[in-house]
C-alpha positions, -999 to +999 in steps of 0.1 A: -088-197+054-090-160+044-115-138+062-119-111+035-123-110-003-094-086-007-070-112+007-081-136-020-077-109-046-041-101-034-031-138-036-047-141-070-027-112-084+006-127-072-004-161-086-013-146-120+020-127-120+039-160-115+019-181-140+013-157-168+034-126-161+023-094-177+010-062-162-015-059-134-034-027-125-060-021-098-094-010-112-090+024-095-057+030-112-058+056-140-032+056-168-019+091-178+007+082-204+026+053-219+051+036-195+083+024-211+111+006-192+142+027-188+164-004-184+160-042-186+141-058-158+123-089-149+099-072-125+088-037-119+071-026-087+055+007-080+071+028-053+047+054-037+042+077-008+020+057+015+012+085+040+022+120+049+029+119+087+032+150+109+069+156+119+082+125+101+072+137+067+064+112+039+064+075+045+077+059+014+069+023+004+059-002-023+023-006-033+007-036-050-017-017-072+008-019-102+028-051-109+048-059-140+066-093-144+080-120-167+063-154-162+076-179-137+097-155-117+106-170-083+100-137-065+062-144-066+067-178-051+085-161-022+054-139-016+030-169-017+052-189+006+054-161+031+016-157+031+012-195+036+034-196+067+027-161+082+005-161+112-008-126+121-029-119+151-066-109+147-060-081+173-048-058+146-073-036+129-085-052+096-068-026+074-034-031+090-038-069+093-046-073+056-018-049+045+007-069+065-007-104+056-013-101+018-011-064+009+016-037+003+035-043+036+038-080+027+051-072-008+076-047+007+088-072+033+095-099+007+112-074-016+135-061+011+145-096+021+147-111-014+183-122-021+186-112-058+172-078-066+194-072-097+166-074-122+138-060-100+131-023-103+111-003-078+100+027-099+096+056-076+063+074-078+052+052-107+017+058-094+006+086-070-025+091-049-023+128-051-019+156-077+003+142-106+033+159-120+049+157-155+067+125-145+036+107-132+025+076-153-005+065-132-028+079-105-040+055-079-074+069-070-074+048-038-111+038-038-104+015-009-138-001-012-126-029+011-118-005+039-145+000+065-151+033+085-138+016+116-106+006+097-101+041+085-105+055+121-079+030+133-055+040+104-060+077+112-052+071+149-022+050+140-008+077+117-016+104+143+003+086+172+032+072+151+054+103+155+052+100+193+075+069+191+101+091+175+096+123+194+079+117+228+080+154+236+051+158+212+029+142+239+029+176+257+021+196+225-014+210+224-011+219+188-002+184+178-032+168+195-055+194+181-042+187+146-045+149+152-081+153+164-090+174+133-073+148+111-093+119+125-126+139+122-120+148+086-111+112+078-144+100+094-164+127+075-149+117+041-155+080+047-191+087+057-197+109+027-182+083+004-204+054+019-235+075+016-228+082-021-225+045-030 
């Protein structure tokens, strides 16, 4: 039913949150200091900067590397139901397909369409994938062991061309395309170096 292990891991974390509640952290998430709720909540989700895109700036979203919940909250059933009925085409690159099907984009979609958000908190910058500041509780080291080199290239190209949909005049900008090309090359180099070190 699921083509990758990470999809099974995503579903398992949502099921555990529903059955047992508690706190879930990805293995590549590092705790810097004690996290204390600032107000009463049934669920806490981690808001994070997903990507820094040229021209558009930071794309902000919800990540699923940190989850806090009381047991038996119906929010998690909404996520599991969406995964059960959602049919996503295999034409998408694996990274994007998984993110939309079971990963962060799925979590964000359910949150945005959930009817009762009164006791659900999205804690902005609860975890960051960059240099922390004094308010940072967790660092998400973004190991991305499940992302292949091909997926990373697809993601780099996707991020590089995204601004064109908002500002088509960029298509004629030589500087933009040089910057995009350099960005993709650096991404490939970093992924190759990481895979060689494993």
